[in-house]
N, C-alpha and C positions, 0 to 999 in steps of 0.2 A: 193623290197618294201613288207611290210607285207600285207596280204589279210585277210579280215574278213571272207572269205569263208573257210579258212584253219582251221583245228583242231590244237590247240596249247597245248604244255606241258612244264612244268618247275617245278623245285623244289621250294616249297613255304616256306621252312625253310632255314636258312642261312647255308653257307658252314661250314664244320667241323663235329665233332663227338658229338652226343647227344643221348638222350633216344629215341626220335621219329623223323623221317624224313617224311615230307609231300610232295607228288607229286600231282600237280593239272593239270587237263586236261579240256579243254573247246572247244566245237564245235559240228558240226553235226555228227561226227563219234564216239562220246563218247559211245553211246549205244553198237555199234559193238565192240569197244575196250574193254569195260567192260565185254561183254560176252566171249571174247577170253581170257582175263587175269584172270577173276574171275570164269568162268564157267557158269554164268548166270547174269542177270541184278539185282542188289540189289533193295530192296524195297526203294522207294524214301525217302530221309531225315531220314534214319534210319541207325545207325552205325551197320555194319555187319562184323563179323570176317570171313576173307577169306584168301586163299592162293593166292599169286600173281605169275602168270606164264607168260613166254614170248610166242612168236608165235609158237615156237617148242614144247610147253607144259612143258618146264623145270621150276621147282619151283625156284623162285628168293627169295621170302620172304613171310611172313604172317603177317597180321595185320588187321586194320579196313578199310573198304571201305564205302564211303559216295557218294550217287548219288543224284544229284539235277536236275530234268528234266526242260527243258526250258518251260516257261520263268521265273520260280520261282527259280532263282539262282543269284549269285553275278553278273555274266556277262550278264545275260539274255539269255544265251545259255545253253545247257545241260552241266553239270559240273560233273566230277568224281574226288574225292580225295582219294588217297591211303596213309594211315597212317601206315608206316612201321617202321623198326628200323633205327636209325639215323646215321648209318655209311655212309661216303661219297661214298664208293664203292657200297653199296646196293642202295642208292638213284640214283646213276648214272646208275646202271643196270635197274632200274625201268623206268627212263626217256628214256633210249635206247630202251627198250622193247616197249614203247608207240610209239616212232618214227618209229620203224620197222612196226608198225601196221597202219602207214599212217599219223601220226601227225608230226608237225615240232616244233622245239624249239621256245618258245615264245621270243619276243623282250622285252626289259625293259619296264615295265609298261603296257604291252599289255592287261593283264586281266582287269586292271582298265580302260584302253582306251575303251575296248569293252563294259564295263559297262556304260561308258559315252555315247558311240555311240548308245547303245540300250536303252537309257533313264532310266537306273537304278540309275544313279547319275548325278548331274550336274558337271561342271568342278571344282568348289570350293570344292565340297564334294570329288571328286576323288583326288585332291591335298591334302586334309586333311588326307587321308589314309597314304600318305608318311610322312606328318607332324607328325602324331601320332606315327609312327614307329621311327622317328628321334627325338622325344621330349627329351629335355635336363633336364626338371624339371617336377615335378608332376603337377604344374599349367599349363605348356605348353601342357602336355598330355590331361588334362581335357579340355583345350581350343580347341585343335585339335578335340577332340571328339564332342564338340558342333558344330564345323564347319562341321564335318562329318554328324551330325544329321540335318544339314540344317539351323542352327542359322544365319550364315553370309548370306547364299543364300536368306533366307526369308527377311532379312533386305534390300538386294540389290533389290529383286523383288518388295518389298513394295515401295521403292523409285522410281523404274522404273514405277510402276503403277501411282504414284503421278505425274511424268513427263508426262505420257500419258494423264491423265485427264487435266493437265494444258495446254498441247499442243492442245487438242481438244477444249478447251475454247478459246484459242488464234485464232485458225484456223476458228472457228465459227464466230468470230468477223471480220476476213478477208473476209469470204464468204458473209457476209451480211452487207456491209458498208453503205447501204442506211437506215438501222434502226436508229431511233432517239436516241436510248440508246447507249452510248459509252461503248461497252463491254470491251475495253482495260483499262478502269479506274473504273470499278464497284468493289464493295467491295468483291464480291465472288472471282474474279480473284486475287486481291491483297492478300486476305487471303490464297489462294492456293500458291501463290508465297512465302509468309512468311512461310507456312508449309514446302515447299520444301527446303527453305533456312535452316530452323532449322534441318530438317532431314539430309541434307548434312553435316552440322556442326557436328552433333552427330556421323554420320557414318564415316566421315573422321577421327575424333578423335579416335573412337573405332578401326578402321582399322590400324591406326598408332600404337596403343597399341598392336594390334594383330601381326603386323609385328615384333615389338621389342620382343614380347613374343616368336615368332617362331624362329627368326634369332639370338636372343641373343644380347649382347652389349659388345663391345671390349673396354677395358680401359687399356691404356698403362701408366706404371709408369716410369717416367724419373726424372733425377736430377743429382747433383754432386756425386762423389764417397763418400761413407760413410754417406750419408744423411739419410739412413734407408729404402731404397727401398726394399731390400730383406726381411728385418724384417717385413715390411708392407705386402708383399706378403704372408709370413708365417702366419701373424696374420689373414688376410682375408681368407686364404685357410684352416686354422685350422690344418696345418701340417708343418713339416720342409721341405718345398719344395726347398728352396734355402739355400746355405751355407752362414752363417753370421760370419764375423770376423772383427777385428779392422783394417785389412789391406785394404787399398784403392784399388779398382779395382778387388775385389774378383769375381764379376759376369762378365764373359767374353762372355756369350751367352744370347739369349733370352729365358726366362723361362715362361711357360704358365700354369695357373691353372684356373679351372672353379669353380665359387661359385654361390650359389643360394641366390638372394636378393629378398625376398618376392615373390618367384615364377619366377623371372626374371633370366635367365641364363646369368651370366656376366663372360667373359673371361678376367682375369687379366694377363697382360703381364709385366714381370719384365725385365728391360734392363740394359745394362752396363752403368756405370756412365759416364756422359759427361764431358770431361776435355781436356785441351790442352796437347800435347806431350805424348800421350799414347804409350805403346810398341806395337809391331806388332800384337800380338794376341788381345790385348785390343782394338786396332784400328778396327779390324774386328768386335768385339762386338759392338763398337760404330756405325759402318756402319749399322749393323743389327738393332740397336736401332732406327736409323733414318728411316730405311725402315719400321719398325713396326709403327712408327708415321704416315706414309702415309696411313695406313689401320685402324687407330684408330677412334673409335666413340667419345672418350673423352680421355683427357690426365690429369694425376695427376702429378704435379710437386712437388717433395718432397724437402722441404727446412729445413735444420737443424737450429732450432731457436737459438742454442748456437753458431752458426757461427758468424763471424765478418761482420756486415753490411747486408743490404738487398741483396737478391739473386733472381732476377726476370728472368723468362725464355724468351728467344727469339725464339719463336716457329713459324713454317711456318703456313700460313693460312689454315684453315680447321677445325679440331676438337676443341671444346672448352677446355680451359685449366683451371684447378682449382689448386690453390696454397694450398698445404697441409703442415702446419707447424708441424714438427715432433720434438720429444724429449722434450715435455713440462714437462716431469717428472724431467728434469734437470733445466728448466727455471722457473718453477712455474706458467706458463700461464694456464688459465682455458681451459678445453677442450670444443669443440663445433663448431657449424657452424655460422660464422658471416660474413656478406657482401660477400657471395659467396666463402669464404675461410674457411678452416677447420684446427682446432688445435687438434693434437692427440699425443699420445705416443704409438709408435709401440711396445715398450718394455712392458708397463703395460696394454695396450688395452684401455686406456682412450680416449674417443672421437671417437671410432670406429663406434658407432651407428650413430653419426652425419655424418661420412664419407659415410656410407651405404645410409643414407638419401640423401646425395648430389649426389651419383651415380644414385639413382632413379630419382632425379630432372634432371640430365643431360640426362638420357634416355627418359625423358618425360613419365615415367611409373607410372601408378597407378594400384594397385591390384583391378581389377574390379570384382573379385570373380566369382559368377555364371553367370555373364553377359559376360565374356571374351570369345573371339573366336580367332583363329589364322588367320593371313592374310599374304600374300606374297608381295614382292616388286612390282610385276606386278599388283596386286590388288590395292595397294595404288596409283600407278602411274595412272592406269585407272580411279580410283575414283576421283583423283585430276583433271584429264583431263575433266571428266564429270562435276565436280564442276565448272571448269573454263568456260566451254560452257554455263552452267546455268547462271553464273554471267555475261557473255557477253550478253546473251539474255535479262537478267534483265536490264542491262545497255542500250541496244538498245531500250527497251520499255520506260525506264525512261527518256532518253535524246532525243530520236528521234521519239517516239511514233510509232515505227516500229514493227508491229505485224509479218510481214513476216520474218524479221531478227530474232526475238525472236523464232518463230516457227522452223526455221532452226537450231538455236543453241540448242533448246530443243531436236531436232531429233539427233543431234550429241552427246548430253549428254546421251541420251537413248542408242545409239549405243555403247558408251564407257562402260556403265554399262553392256551391253550384252557381252562384251569381258570378263568380270570377271566370269560370270557363264557359258560361252560357248554358249550363245544364238546367238552370232555373232562373231565367232572366226575362223580365217584362219587355213587351214590344216597344214601349216608349223609351226604355233605356237603350235598346238596340238602335233606335233612330238617332238618339243623341250621340252615341258612340261613332256610328258610321258617318254621320254628317260632318265630322271633322276630318275625314279622309280626303285625299286627292280625288278629283272627278274620275280619273281613269283607273282607280285602284279598287 
């Protein structure tokens, strides 16, 4: 198990060759390690050019050294960063030299975990670091930066404070039952309940948007052979990602491309055409297509409008299915979105804007601009659980005039919100969260 008493070290830049490689060190032994490797302790928060030496005094590299004394650092501990040349051998030698001087290799996410444990970040902000690094679109990166700056945490904390005030009001009514005034039905309490309800509604919606913005949205294209699935993939991705021929069954495997729909990262998955009596290779493609359907957030069933008769999908329960009528350039149908179905031409591009609009609708995504922040599935689940406790408490008050039950439900709602920011989070959950981070973060 990792110990916060240890001094830790890791490469903070990704593996491979680059112009600069950064090695980060954090802990109580940073000052002594810096004196040994650099000759003296650098001036705090000032980039200083130094030679980097191992314990035996051998020169490993030369570059910039940055020293951040505790507590004014990312982790809240003393931190040393060595910015040397970005060759993997050089970076490895620097890490080995620090280990020889008493540090140990950091665990994944351990720098961020220490920042959280030392009160430099809350849990949402710590997770936002990983989200910022992994952002798939510019909008997602900006949203992650807002979470890192505390936008999401501030909204959670404000809602938690509203719950506390509401709970205090309810418990005051419980403690003074002999008072002539019915505190459980006065206007001030009802107003606070309405305020909490509105705040929950807004935050649940924003968090759902943030989750989609962070995780992206997977759309699977299915249909009969030669319906135009691969042509649609090429149209949406803006490149010849799939081979398109007049021969049925050209696509034998699952093809994936990511597109940006108004800041939402959408994974478009093209699959083998679904038909009876395929050959052996095509049958494997169809099996993979059905497997992709099980992981889909939404399904686009491509239908050739020039075909004979209606062709409606028989899909398993789960992701919503949208009928996309393709080849309208041959049928003369008008492009657009009508009654939840889309008319397009993958050949000419007619109707593609309507299809992109439909994808946004399926994702429940709206571009919130400067108000957006990223959220994770665990955030949304905890927020929904808190909302459910709030609604249960409100119901207990409305139907049973039970202040005790409402107070208990409000306590549970407050605890659920605390799980999001880390105010009430079990150690095993922390371990799972930070284990998914980069080693040097």
